[in-house]
N, C-alpha and C positions, 0 to 999 in steps of 0.2 A: 712660807714666804721667802725664806732664804734661797730655796731652790728656784722659785719663780723669778727672784731678783736677778739671778744669773742666767737662767734659760731664756727669758724674754729677749734680752739684748743679743743673745746668740743667734736669734732668728735673722739678723741682718748680716751675719758672717758670710753666707753664700753670695750676697751682693758684693761684698768687699773682695772675696776671692775671684769672682767673675771679672770685676773691673781690673784687678791687678794681673790676672792670668791671661786675659784676652786683650787687654788695653782698649776695650770697647765700652764706651759710655752711652751708646745709642739708647734712647729711652729712659735715661737716668736724669731726673730733673734737679738741677742745681738749686733752684728756688725752693723746692720741697725739702731738700736736705738741710739747707740753711735755716728754713723755718723750724725743722725738727731740732736743730742745734739751739736756736733762740728759745724755743719753748722748754727745751731740756735744761737750759741754764736757770730758768724760772723755777722749775721743779727741783733742781739741785740746790738752789739757794734756800728754798723752802725746807727741804729735807735737812740741810745743815742747821738752819735756824731752829728747827724743832727736834733735832737729833733723831731722825728716823733712818736708822742704818740701812734697812733693805732698800729704801728709796734712794739713799745716797749711792749704794752699790749699783743699782739699776741705772741711774742717771749718769754716773761716771762711765759705765760701760757703754751706754748709748752715745755719750759724747765722743768716746774714742771711735766708735763705729762711724758716727756722723762725720767726724774729722777725717777719717780715712777715706770715706766715700767722696766728700767734697774735694779732698786732695787728689783723689783719682780722677775726678771730673776735670779739675784744673789741669792736671798733668796730661790727660789723654784726649781732651776735646779737640 
């Protein structure tokens, strides 16, 4: 579970790299990534309340990814 908790959020890193290296956000939906952030906050809150560390790690990493992608969309749209 520990490996999956880290590897799953890593799947979004290519999107982050693409946005910041090409400055192109064509086809990247702000609404989708904001939704991912909102749902992630719910899961993060749940994981903290129930002390589920792998879920805390996953959701924290996803939040960082989501934040970077939304920031890139705002910066390069």
